[in-house]
N, C-alpha and C positions, 0 to 999 in steps of 0.2 A: 863192911857196910851192906854187902849182899852175899847171900849164900843160896845156891841153886841145888835142889834135890830132884833128880830124875828118876823115873820109874817106867816100866812097861816093856822093856826089851825082853825078847824071848826067842826061842827056836820055833819056827813056824814053817809049814810046807808052802810051796809055791801056790799062789792063788788065795792064800789066807790073808787075814787082817790082824793088825795090832794097833793099839793106841798108846802113844807115848805121852807122858805128862812131865811137866817141870814146874815145881813150885818155888817161887822166890821169896825168901825171907829178907826183908830190907829194913835198914835203920838209917835215917837221915838221907834217904835216896829216893828219887823219883824215876820210875821206869819209863823209857820211851819205846824203843823198838825191842821186839823179841823174835827169836828164830831158832831154827834147827840146822845144824851142820852135820855132815857125816864124813867119815874117813874109812875107806876100805884098805885092806892090806896092800902095800906097795903103791898106793895112790895118794894124791894130795887131798886135803880136806876141802870140801865144797859146800856151798850154801844150798840146802835143800828147799827151805821155805822160810819166808820172813813175814812178819805182820807188824804194822804200825799200831800206835796207841788208838788210832781212830778206826782200825780194822782193815786197812788196805793190805792186800797180800801179794806176794810174788813167789814163784816156784821155778826150780830148775826144770828145763824142758822134759827131762826123763821121767818126772813124776807127775806132770800135769795130767789131770783127769783121774788120778789114782790116790793122791795124798791131799789132805785138807788140814790147814793150820788154823787154829782158833785160839782165843785168849779170853780169860776172865779177869778183867782189871781189878775187880773187887777182891779177888783172891790172889792176885799177882801170879797167875798160873797160865802157862801156855801149853797147848796140846798139839799133837800131830797124829791125825787119823790116817793110817796107812792101809789101803785096800789093794787087792789084786797084786800082792807082793810077788816079786821076782827074785831069783837068785842074785841078780845084779844089785839088789838093794842091800845085800849083806854088808854091814859096816858097823862101826861104833858111831852112835848118834849123840851129838853134843848139843845141849841147850845153850843159848846165847842171849844175853840181855845187855842193853846199853841204856844209859840214862844220865842223870845229873845228881851230884852230891850236894845236899843242902848245907853241908859243913864247909865246903870249899867254894862257896859262891857260885854254885851250879856248874861246876866244871864237869865236862862230859867224861865218862869212863865206861868200860865194858867188863862183863864177867862171864865165865864159862862154867857149865856143869861138869860133873865128873865123867860123863859118858855112860851110855847104856848100850849093850851089845844086842844087835838085831841080826839073826841068822836065818836065812831063807833057804830051805833045802829043795833040791830039784827032784 
């Protein structure tokens, strides 16, 4: 019902910027929340930023003031603008979407992107 295609990951120097994007192709599905998670080597996956359908956002403390999440509901796309990148931001970033299937009487479910590598060199 949902396929997520991520792009934007790259190798960048500390202090640089990147913008990640995630486009959702949906069938018989209504998107609710969207967000970005990341997982660094040897560490647990963590929520980096989330955004509701109405535009309310939340961020992990370590990225506040540097990252900005946004979404385009008409395009079913979520973005993560990352500025002032630090080596500690190095991780695989995963797009996440939840919502409701119109085929299953609006039962809630979630989907994950394939991940995109962000590497910040010191």
